N, C-alpha and C positions, 0 to 999 in steps of 0.2 A: 399826671393831670394836674393843672392848676387848681388850687382851692376855690377860686371863684367859679371854675367851670363844674366843680362837684356840685356846689350849692345851686347853681342854675339847674342842673340834672335833676336834683332831688325835688326843687320848687317845681318844675315842669311835671313831674311825675306825680306829685300831691295835687296839682291843678287839674290833671287829666282824670285822676280817679277819685278827687272830692265829690261826696254826696252819693257814691255808689254803695258804700258801707263795706265793699270788699275790694280786695286787689285780684285784678286777672292777670294771669301769667301770659304774657307775650312771647313769642318765638319767631325768629326770623330764619326762614328756611329758603334756600335756593335750589335744592335738588328736587327729583322727580317724588321723593316719598315724605310728604308733609309730616306723617307721623313719627319721623326721625329727625332729630334736631341736637346740636351740640351747643346750642344757645343756654345761658342761665335763666332761671326764673327771676322775675322781677325783684322778689324778696332777696334774693341773693345779691342782684345788681345794688340794691339800695345799701345792703350791707357791706359791699365791696367799696361802695362810694365813700362810707363813712371812713374806712381805713386810712390811716395816715401814711402819705408816701414823702419820702425825702425830698427836700426844697433843692433841686440842682442848683438854685441861683445862691444858696448860701456859701461863703467860702469856708474852707476847712480851717479847723483851729489846729495851731501846734503850740505846745508848751516847751519852752526853752529855759533851762537853768543854767546860771552862772555859777561857777565856784572858784575858790583860790585868793589871789592877792589883788595888789592895785592894777594890775594889767586888766583883769578881767573888770574890776570896779570902774576902770577909765579914768583914772586920774591923769591929767595933763590934757584931756579932751574938754574943749570949751562947751560942747554939748552935754557933757558928762555921761556919756553913753558908751564910750570906747569902741573896742572892735566888735562887740557882742550885740549893741545896738545897730551898728553898721550891718552886720551880718543878718540880723533879723529884717532890718529894712530892705536892703538891696535883695536878699536871696529869697528868704521866705514870703515876704509881703508882695514883692514886686515880680519874682521870677515865679514863685510856686502860687501866688495870689492867695495866700493864706493870711488869716486873722493869728497874730502872735502873742501870746500870754507870756510875757518874760519874768522870771523870777531871777534876781541877781543877788546871791548871797555871798559874794566875794566881799574880803575885808582889807583894807590897806593895811600893810606891814605884815600879812600874815605869812608864816612859815608852815612847813609841812606839818609840824606837832599842832600848830593852831587848827589847821584844817581838820585833823583828826578829830579833835575836841569838838569843832564845830558840825562834824557829820555825827555828832552823839545828840544833837539838839533836834527835838521833836519836829519843829517847823521846817528845818533844813531836810530831815529825813523823809518827811511828807511830800517836799518839793521835789526831791530827787525820785521818790517813787513814781511820781506821776509825770515826769518829764518826757518828751519825745525826743529831745536832743539836749545833751549836757556839754558845756563848753568850760575848759579848765586852763588856769594857769598856776604854777606853784613852782617854788624852787629858787626864785631870784633872791629873795630874802635869806634863805639857807646860805646861797653861794656869796652873796655879798657882805653877809654877817661875817665870813672870813676876812674879808678885805677890811672891815671897820675895824675888827678885833686884832687884828695882826699887820696893821697897816705898814709898821715900820718893819717888818720881818715877814714879808709873804712867801713863806718855804711852801713847797709843793705838798709837803706831809699835812699841812692843815685842811688843804683842800680835798686831799685824798680822804681823810678821816671824816670829813664833814659830807662828802659825797656819799660814802657807805652809809651814813645815817639817812641821808636825803633819800637814797633809793630804796631802804628798807621801809621808810615812811610812805613813799610814793607807793610801793607794792601794796601796802596794806589800805591806802586811800582808794586805789583803784579796785581792790577786792571788795571794799566796803560799798563802793558805788555800785558795782556789778551785783553784789548781793542785795541791795535795795531795789535796784532796777536792772534785771537781766537783758531787757531789750533795747534801750535807748543807745544810739550811737555817741561815744564819748571823743570829742575833739580836744586833745592837748596841744596847747602851743608852746614851743620851745622858748629857751632863753636867748638873749642877744646880750651883746657887750655894750652898755652905755658909755664906757670909758674909752672906747678905741679911738675917738677923734681927740676929746678934750684931755685925756690923761694917758697918752700913748706911752708914758714911761714905766706904766705897770708892767712888770716881767710877764709873759707869756700868758696874758689875760685871754686872749682869744682862743689860745690852745686849750686854756683851762674850761672855758664856756662851751667849745667844741666836745670836750671830754665829758662834760656833764649832760650836755645834749645826746651824746652817744648812748649814755647811760639810761636817759629817759626813754630815748627811743626804743632801746631794747625791752624796757621795762612794760612800756606802753604795747609792744607788739606782743607780749604774753597775754594781754587781755583781749577778751572776745569783742570784736567791733569797736577797738580804740584805734583811732588814728593820731600819730603824732605829726604835727604840723611846724615845720622850722621856718624861722623868720630872722635868725640871725643874719644871714646874708644881706636882707632888706636893708639893715642898718650900717653894714659893713661896707658895701659897695655904692650905697647912695651919695651923690655929690651934694644933695640938698640937706639942710638941717632937719632931722626927723625927730628931734629930742624937744621936750617941753622947756620952759624957762628953768627948771629945776636940774636940768642935764642929766636926768635920770629916766623919767617916763616919756612915752612916746608923746608928740604933739598931735594935732587933729590929722595931718597927712600921714604921720607915722602908724597912728591905728587905721586909717583907711587902706594902706598897704598891707597890714595884717589882715584885717578884714578881706581884702581881695584875695590873699592866699588862702584863707580859711574857705572862701567860697568855692575857689579852684578846686580844693579838696573835697568838698561837699559835692560838686558837680561831677567829678570823677567817680566818686564812691556810689552815688546814686545811679549813675549809667551802669556801673559794674554790678549793681546788685538787681538791675531790672532782669 
């Protein structure tokens, strides 16, 4: 019942019975036995009218949390929203008709060890605990730190060693998030190779990125209600330039494609969970 209808009903009742000093109980009866009735006495109706009912016209509120590195931060996007802002606008606000409260705790340059420390901060922990959905990117700086530190000698052993550390940290990150919030779905977006076109001479870089993504996928699959979202193919197969002017981060179109891929997984999971 709309609020204005409640107050109109109450006003009419008071007008009818004003000046009598007492309230008379009215019963509406349609059967042949007037002494039998299922109607509520007037006092109960007044009390019922005052009870709050949910306003069906108010949109639901969804709390979205972003964690990780510059990809979740949105570096390279002119709107400074990245894929997480795109997903919030396109999926939650438009498709779900929800009001989104977005808390983005991602920090540019973060490696897995940095995120572990960030998850110890009270503000971040509180945000994670209250989240309805959690979006995460991490690992790119772990991987490309090897490229930076061993550019003149990109031996496979350096990537293998760093991958082991990365996956151990990722396991702890996901366990920490799940411990703070047992219910919120986690969407982990995988790595892509920004060097595939600009620096095609880096040996086996696509294979290395694929290897790290396979490790990430396996680790994410061991976490309850966590989804790995692949995006490497979007950048590898596109004929358009999807990179920002730094040739490392996605540009607007790159983030939109990432967002569309994430939305497809959101829709798929929501249908499966019905």
